[in-house]
C-alpha positions in Angstrom: 12.1 -33.3 47.2 11.2 -34.9 49.9 8.2 -36.5 48.2 6.4 -33.2 47.7 6.1 -30.7 45.1 8.4 -28.0 45.4 9.9 -24.6 43.5 13.5 -24.6 43.0 15.6 -22.1 41.7 19.0 -23.2 39.9 17.7 -26.4 41.1 17.7 -25.7 44.5 14.1 -26.1 46.3 13.5 -23.4 48.4 10.0 -24.0 49.2 7.4 -26.9 49.2 4.8 -28.2 49.8 4.4 -30.5 52.3 0.9 -32.5 54.4 -0.8 -29.2 54.7 2.2 -27.1 55.1 4.5 -24.6 53.3 7.9 -25.5 54.3 10.6 -22.7 53.4 13.9 -23.3 53.4 15.5 -20.3 55.7 19.0 -19.4 57.1 19.2 -21.1 60.6 18.8 -17.8 62.7 15.4 -16.8 60.1 13.8 -20.0 61.1 14.3 -19.1 64.7 13.1 -15.8 64.2 9.8 -16.9 62.8 9.6 -20.0 65.4 10.0 -16.8 68.2 6.9 -14.8 66.1 5.1 -17.9 66.4 4.6 -18.0 62.4 5.6 -22.0 62.7 7.5 -24.9 63.5 10.7 -26.3 63.0 10.2 -29.1 60.4 10.5 -32.3 60.7 10.5 -34.9 57.0 9.0 -37.8 59.5 12.8 -39.7 60.5 12.7 -37.9 64.6 14.8 -35.1 63.7 13.7 -31.8 63.1 15.8 -30.3 60.0 16.8 -26.5 61.3 17.3 -24.9 58.3 13.3 -25.1 57.1 10.0 -23.8 58.7 6.8 -25.4 58.6 3.8 -23.2 58.2 0.6 -25.1 59.1 -2.9 -23.7 56.9 -3.7 -22.4 59.8 -0.4 -19.8 60.3 -1.7 -16.0 59.7 1.5 -15.9 58.2 1.6 -14.7 54.4 3.2 -17.6 52.2 3.7 -15.2 49.3 5.7 -13.2 51.3 7.8 -15.9 53.2 7.8 -18.3 49.4 9.4 -14.6 48.0 11.8 -14.1 51.3 13.5 -17.4 50.6 13.6 -16.9 46.7 15.7 -13.6 47.4 17.8 -15.1 49.8 18.6 -18.2 47.5 19.3 -15.7 45.1 21.5 -13.7 47.4 23.7 -16.8 48.4 24.9 -17.8 45.0 28.0 -17.2 43.7 26.7 -15.7 40.1 24.9 -12.8 42.9 28.3 -11.8 44.0 
């Protein structure tokens, strides 16, 4: 995904390592919450536009990367038609 190592669920990417950052897919509202708490930034893959459903968490952050990845994994499953 975007040329980075990533984890997928049912063929959909939800977390990746990109340029010394953990990049996690969340709903826009969740991304905004994490940014407001100072846990990360909106992610720009290099084309000058922030992708609103992706949170970039730098190595220097104290955020729990594992918890973020597990949360993104759970949210992706909740959004799938099979989970309904």
